[in-house]
C-alpha positions, 0 to 999 in steps of 0.5 A: 428333887422333883426336877432331878427325878424327872430329869433322870426319868427322861434320860432313862427313857431316852436311853431306852429309846435309843436302845430300841433302834435296832433291827434283826437281819436273818442272812447267810453265812457268806455275808458274814464270813466275807466281812461284808457286814463289818464293812457296811453296817457301821456306815449305815449306823453312822447315817441312821442310828440304827443298829443291824443285828445279824443272824448268820445261818444257811439261807434255808434256816434264815427263811425258816427263822423269818417265817416265824417272825424271828427277824425284820429283814431277810438277805439271802441268796435263793430267788425261788424260796425268797419269792415263795416267802413273799407270795406266802405273805411273810415278806412284803417284796423281794429286791435284787441287792447284789451278786457274785458267783460260785466256784468249785475249789479243789486239791492241787492233785486234781484227781477228777481232772477238772482244773480249768473246766468252765462247765460245772455240771460236767466237772461234777460228773467227772468228780463222780466218775472218779469217786473223788471226795466232794464236801457238801454243806448239806445244810439247805443253804443257798449254796447247798441248793445251788450245788444240788441244782448242778448235780441234777444238771449233771444227771446224778443224785450225789446223795445216794453216795453220802458217807462214801466219796460224797461227804455232807458236813451240815455246816456253814461255808467256813466250817465245810471249807475247813473240813473239805480242805482237810480231807482233800475234797472238792468244795462248791463255795461262793467266791466271796467266802473263798477269797476271805478264807484264810485256811486255803492251804494249797487248794485252788479254784478249779471250776469257774465261769459257768453262768449257772454259777451266778449267785444273786442275793435278794433283800426282803422286808418281813411283813408286819401285817403277818408278824405284828412284832416286826420293826417295819419302819426301821427295817424299811430304812435299812432296805432303802439304804442297801438299795440306795446309791450310798448303800450300793457303793458301800457294798461295791467297796468291800474288798479283800486283797484288792478283790471286789467281793460283791457286785450291787445290782439293785432292783428298786421296784421289787417283786411283791406278793400277788 
């Protein structure tokens, strides 16, 4: 009986230890909406036995969550905010992981006449002049911040027109696309989400190819020194795998309708806090 009880105790302890092998990844909606995590996380878990649990929110919210210690790894797309996260001591280093680009999609009627335009700021200026409906995420996400940078480049404060032709959804990318398409609006979206999005109706890409539409993703281990509850060793294994040849190949292999959604460009040295 004693031996049986000891064996049961060991089995329970082993199950508990196995159940503890997980990390929380604070990430963006685009990585989930595009199906990237569905593709790469099973490969990572099969190799390491570590489960990566994803919290998919806008980049701004993901960074705020991680700054409270509610996460072990940050994988988002706002370089300036990521570098500040590290400089403030919340992260140990920031690494380039992958990239794609943003596009502006629009209705077939193209009321602003921007289809085929490569200059994103000029296209936004045309949309504003035409008072054509534009749907913004309005949620402090990486996509929203990129959109605001483009409005500034166009010399326009679009938010002063909020509730008129400029509509802020306060939602993730998928919900904003659904809303924007429903109202016949232009929308700035990352290309990966657009390719994977299933409710395009007759909307199509109107603006692409501007270097300012480049969309870099970074990965940051959360600092255990700042947040003692962080699973630092497991998080480091995830970051190292993402940056490894195997992880980068897994990212590159994710395709929808034959189209590659993310392009790996790992920066293995990273940028650390000073």
